[in-house]
C-alpha positions in Angstrom: -74.7 57.9 16.4 -72.1 56.2 18.5 -68.9 54.9 16.8 -67.6 51.6 18.1 -63.8 51.4 18.1 -62.6 47.8 17.6 -59.4 48.4 19.6 -58.8 49.0 23.3 -57.7 52.6 23.7 -55.0 51.8 26.3 -53.5 49.0 24.2 -53.5 51.2 21.1 -51.8 54.0 23.0 -49.0 51.6 24.4 -48.4 50.2 20.9 -48.1 53.6 19.4 -45.6 54.7 22.0 -43.5 51.6 21.4 -43.6 51.8 17.6 -42.7 55.5 17.6 -39.1 54.6 18.6 -38.6 52.0 15.8 -37.4 52.8 12.3 -39.4 50.8 9.9 -38.3 50.4 6.3 -40.0 52.5 3.7 -41.7 49.6 2.1 -42.9 48.2 5.4 -46.4 48.5 4.3 -45.6 46.2 1.3 -44.0 43.5 3.4 -46.1 40.2 3.5 -47.8 39.1 6.6 -46.5 36.2 8.7 -49.1 34.0 7.1 -48.0 34.8 3.6 -47.2 31.7 1.5 -44.0 33.4 0.5 -42.5 32.7 3.9 -43.4 29.0 3.9 -40.5 26.6 3.2 -40.6 25.0 -0.1 -41.0 21.2 -0.1 -37.8 19.3 -1.0 -37.8 18.1 -4.5 -38.4 14.4 -5.0 -35.2 12.6 -6.3 -35.6 10.0 -9.0 -34.4 6.4 -8.5 -31.4 7.0 -10.7 -30.4 10.1 -8.7 -30.6 8.1 -5.4 -28.5 5.4 -6.9 -25.9 7.9 -8.1 -25.8 9.5 -4.6 -25.4 6.2 -2.9 -22.6 5.1 -5.3 -20.8 8.4 -4.8 -21.0 8.0 -1.0 -19.8 4.4 -1.2 -16.8 5.4 -3.4 -15.9 8.3 -1.1 -15.7 5.9 1.9 -14.0 3.0 0.2 -11.8 4.6 -2.5 -8.6 4.3 -0.5 -9.4 0.6 0.1 -9.9 0.0 -3.6 -6.7 1.7 -4.4 -4.7 -0.5 -2.0 -6.3 -3.6 -3.5 -5.4 -2.3 -7.0 -1.8 -1.8 -5.8 -1.7 -5.5 -4.8 -3.0 -6.5 -8.2 -0.1 -4.6 -9.8 2.5 -6.0 -7.4 1.2 -9.5 -8.1 1.3 -8.8 -11.8 4.9 -7.7 -11.3 5.8 -11.0 -9.6 3.9 -12.9 -12.3 6.0 -11.2 -15.0 9.2 -12.1 -13.2 8.3 -15.8 -13.1 7.0 -15.7 -16.7 10.2 -14.1 -18.0 12.4 -16.5 -16.1 10.5 -19.6 -17.2 9.7 -18.7 -20.8 11.3 -20.2 -24.0 13.7 -17.3 -23.8 14.5 -17.2 -20.0 15.6 -13.8 -18.9 18.1 -13.8 -16.0 16.8 -12.5 -12.7 19.7 -10.0 -12.5 18.7 -8.5 -15.9 15.0 -8.2 -14.8 16.1 -6.4 -11.6 18.5 -4.1 -13.6 15.8 -3.1 -16.1 13.1 -2.6 -13.4 15.2 -0.5 -11.0 16.8 1.6 -13.8 13.3 2.6 -15.0 12.2 3.2 -11.4 15.4 5.3 -10.7 14.8 7.5 -13.8 11.2 7.9 -13.0 12.1 9.0 -9.4 14.7 11.6 -10.6 12.3 13.1 -13.2 9.6 13.3 -10.5 12.0 15.0 -8.0 13.2 17.5 -10.7 9.5 18.2 -11.6 8.5 18.8 -8.0 11.8 20.6 -7.2 12.6 18.3 -4.3 16.0 19.1 -2.7 18.9 16.7 -2.2 17.7 14.3 -4.9 20.8 12.0 -4.8 21.8 11.6 -1.1 18.7 12.9 0.7 18.5 15.3 3.6 21.5 15.7 5.9 21.3 13.8 9.2 19.5 10.7 7.8 21.7 9.8 4.9 23.1 6.8 6.8 19.5 5.6 7.4 18.7 6.2 3.7 21.7 4.2 2.7 20.6 1.3 5.0 17.1 1.6 3.6 18.4 1.3 0.1 20.5 -1.7 0.9 17.7 -3.5 2.7 15.3 -2.7 -0.1 17.8 -4.1 -2.6 18.1 -7.2 -0.5 14.3 -7.5 -0.4 13.9 -7.3 -4.2 16.8 -9.6 -4.9 15.4 -12.2 -2.4 11.8 -12.1 -3.6 12.8 -12.2 -7.3 15.2 -15.1 -6.9 12.6 -17.0 -4.8 10.2 -16.9 -7.7 12.5 -19.1 -9.8 11.4 -22.3 -8.0 8.5 -21.3 -5.7 4.9 -20.7 -6.8 3.6 -17.2 -6.9 1.3 -17.8 -3.8 4.1 -19.4 -1.8 6.6 -16.6 -2.5 3.9 -14.0 -1.8 2.8 -15.5 1.5 6.3 -15.8 2.8 6.7 -12.0 2.6 3.9 -11.7 5.2 6.4 -13.0 7.8 8.2 -9.7 7.5 5.9 -7.6 9.8 6.2 -10.4 12.4 10.0 -10.3 12.1 9.8 -6.5 12.3 8.2 -6.8 15.8 11.1 -8.8 17.1 13.6 -6.5 15.4 11.9 -3.4 16.8 12.1 -4.8 20.3 15.8 -5.6 19.9 17.0 -2.4 18.1 14.4 0.3 18.7 13.4 -0.8 22.2 9.7 -1.2 21.2 7.3 -3.2 23.3 6.7 -6.8 22.1 3.4 -8.2 23.3 3.2 -11.9 24.1 0.6 -12.2 21.4 3.1 -11.2 18.7 5.6 -13.7 20.0 3.0 -16.5 19.7 1.9 -15.3 16.3 5.6 -15.4 15.2 5.9 -19.0 16.3 2.6 -19.9 14.6 3.7 -18.3 11.3 7.0 -20.1 11.5 5.1 -23.4 11.4 3.4 -22.1 8.3 6.8 -21.4 6.7 7.8 -25.0 7.4 4.6 -26.3 5.8 5.2 -24.2 2.7 8.9 -25.0 2.4 8.4 -28.7 3.2 12.0 -29.7 3.9 12.9 -33.1 2.7 14.1 -34.4 6.1 10.6 -33.7 7.6 8.2 -34.4 4.7 10.1 -36.8 2.4 11.1 -36.4 -1.2 7.7 -36.4 -2.9 6.2 -33.8 -0.6 9.3 -31.6 -0.8 9.4 -31.5 -4.6 5.8 -30.1 -4.8 3.8 -29.8 -8.0 6.5 -28.0 -10.0 9.5 -29.4 -11.8 11.9 -28.0 -9.2 14.0 -30.4 -7.1 13.9 -30.3 -3.3 17.3 -28.6 -3.4 16.2 -25.9 -5.8 13.1 -25.3 -3.8 15.1 -25.0 -0.6 17.4 -22.5 -2.3 14.3 -20.4 -3.2 13.1 -20.6 0.4 16.5 -19.3 1.6 16.3 -16.5 -1.0 12.8 -15.6 0.2 14.1 -15.5 3.8 16.8 -13.1 2.8 14.1 -11.0 1.1 12.1 -11.1 4.3 15.2 -9.8 6.2 15.4 -7.0 3.6 11.8 -6.1 4.0 12.1 -6.1 7.8 15.2 -3.8 7.5 13.2 -1.5 5.3 10.5 -1.3 8.0 13.0 -0.5 10.7 14.8 2.2 8.7 11.5 3.9 7.7 10.3 3.9 11.3 13.6 5.5 12.3 13.3 8.2 9.6 9.6 9.0 10.2 8.7 12.5 9.0 12.3 13.6 8.3 12.3 12.9 4.5 10.1 12.9 1.5 8.8 9.5 0.5 10.7 9.6 -2.8 14.1 9.7 -1.2 14.0 6.1 0.1 12.8 4.9 -3.4 15.7 6.7 -5.0 18.2 5.1 -2.6 16.7 1.6 -3.1 16.5 1.8 -6.9 20.0 3.4 -7.3 21.7 0.8 -5.1 19.8 -2.0 -6.9 21.0 -0.7 -10.3 24.6 -0.7 -9.1 24.4 -4.1 -7.4 22.7 -5.8 -10.3 25.0 -4.2 -12.9 28.1 -5.2 -11.0 26.8 -8.7 -10.4 26.1 -9.2 -14.1 29.7 -8.2 -15.0 31.3 -10.1 -12.1 29.4 -13.4 -12.8 29.4 -12.9 -16.6 25.7 -13.2 -16.8 24.6 -13.1 -20.5 22.0 -10.5 -21.2 18.9 -11.8 -23.1 16.9 -9.5 -25.3 13.5 -11.3 -25.9 12.8 -11.7 -29.6 9.1 -12.0 -29.2 7.1 -8.8 -28.7 5.3 -10.2 -25.7 8.6 -11.0 -23.9 10.0 -7.6 -24.6 6.8 -6.0 -23.4 6.7 -8.1 -20.3 10.3 -7.0 -19.4 9.2 -3.3 -19.4 5.8 -4.1 -17.9 7.6 -5.5 -14.9 8.9 -2.0 -14.1 5.6 -0.3 -14.9 3.7 -2.7 -12.7 6.1 -1.9 -9.8 5.7 1.9 -10.3 1.9 1.7 -10.6 1.7 -0.5 -7.5 3.7 2.0 -5.5 1.7 5.0 -6.6 -1.6 3.3 -6.0 -0.4 2.1 -2.6 0.8 5.6 -1.6 -2.5 7.3 -2.5 -4.6 4.5 -1.0 -2.8 4.6 2.3 -3.2 8.4 2.5 -7.0 7.9 2.2 -7.4 4.8 4.3 -7.0 3.8 8.0 -4.0 1.7 8.9 -6.1 -1.4 9.9 -8.2 -1.5 6.7 -5.2 -0.7 4.5 -3.2 -3.6 6.1 -6.0 -6.0 5.6 -6.3 -5.0 1.9 -2.6 -6.0 1.5 -3.5 -9.6 2.0 -5.6 -9.6 -1.2 -2.2 -10.2 -3.0 -2.5 -13.8 -2.0 -5.8 -14.1 -4.0 -4.3 -12.4 -7.1 -1.2 -14.6 -6.9 -3.4 -17.7 -6.8 -5.4 -16.5 -9.8 -2.3 -15.7 -11.8 -0.8 -19.1 -10.8 -3.9 -21.0 -12.0 -4.6 -19.0 -15.2 -1.1 -18.3 -16.4 1.0 -21.2 -15.1 -1.9 -23.8 -14.7 -0.8 -25.0 -11.3 -2.6 -25.3 -8.0 -0.9 -25.2 -4.6 -0.8 -28.4 -2.6 -2.8 -28.9 0.7 0.3 -28.2 2.9 0.9 -24.9 1.2 -2.7 -23.9 1.6 -2.6 -24.7 5.3 0.7 -22.8 5.7 -0.7 -19.9 3.9 -3.7 -19.7 6.2 -1.4 -19.9 9.3 0.9 -17.1 8.1 -2.0 -14.8 6.9 -4.0 -15.3 10.1 -0.9 -14.5 12.2 -0.3 -11.3 10.1 -4.0 -10.3 10.4 -3.9 -10.9 14.1 -1.0 -8.5 14.5 -2.7 -6.0 12.3 -5.9 -6.0 14.3 -4.2 -5.9 17.7 -1.7 -3.3 16.8 -2.1 -0.2 18.9 -2.7 3.1 17.1 -0.2 5.8 17.8 -1.8 9.3 17.5 0.6 11.6 15.9 0.6 15.4 16.3 -1.0 17.3 13.4 1.6 18.1 10.8 2.1 21.6 9.6 1.4 22.7 6.1 4.9 21.8 4.8 4.5 18.1 5.8 0.9 17.3 5.2 0.3 14.0 3.6 -0.3 14.4 -0.1 1.0 12.7 -3.2 3.3 15.7 -3.7 4.5 15.9 -0.1 4.3 12.5 1.5 6.7 11.5 4.2 8.6 8.3 4.7 6.3 7.3 7.6 3.6 6.7 5.0 5.6 3.6 4.1 6.0 2.3 7.7 4.5 -1.1 6.8 4.6 -1.1 3.0 8.1 -0.5 1.7 9.1 -0.6 -1.9 10.5 -4.1 -2.7 
């Protein structure tokens, strides 16, 4: 009887010679074949509708969290301005100098506590080599807060807020004059365009007459013009803050400029109160007293939210989110003070905001070298350059 072998002898011999040089694992015989279902990929589990919604929501928040934080900061800054106007126009009007003194004192104490907690060196004067710049930053920041707060006496919230948007435009001219920065023709035209917007908001009597100059509030044209002048001084202070922060760049912690600003503001406001014999007013109502301290809290929260938001967001998107402060100001103005801006103010607002947005969108991005581990941007180690366009005011 002939036995039929199912394998070719030569092939079997070659396979045996090859496999003799391989070391197979002891349990090789127990290994599954290639066709075993154990080697097949498992099908992906089907996600429920609620899981898909949670995933999409999480992704949306990751992408836009920085933008939301910047918008939240503008809400707090607008609430801060609202509290200033409310305190100064209530039945127990609190002097502007007193409001500044309380706010900057709380900010100064908060800053010193934070520096002690984080063991930040040179808490009072700042790092050597830039102390003159820090002093200038403190003075310009004080000028900014004094100008903005005093302008709120006779200007509406929206007008006072929009006028501060002229500061980035003025910074472009100042940067070209003092820092030898390039000033494109587009920024020059945007500056002229925004200046027309300032004129429409201020509505000087010799151009628009008595009725248009007075506006919807009870302020006289002279009082309104004084507020415009105060706002322009505030704009100069904001522009000076921009320039000094650009000059300092990465050479200081972000808290040092805040300390310089708040400390100088405390000294200036306290000396001014004593020099001009301004009577201090302690609100008798709980709401008034709470609003006085909320003014400081709103300022601190706005700065913290702005810092974290700008660290997570691009410069262009962060700059655009800044302009939501106009919306919040108009909402507060309508709901708290029951006033609406006149048509000329709305046109001037659109002109200034559009000029500022144009400069934001056409601003060239400067790629900075990657920072080392000691100067990475974080809430605990931010640098002054994080505030290039958003100084404390």
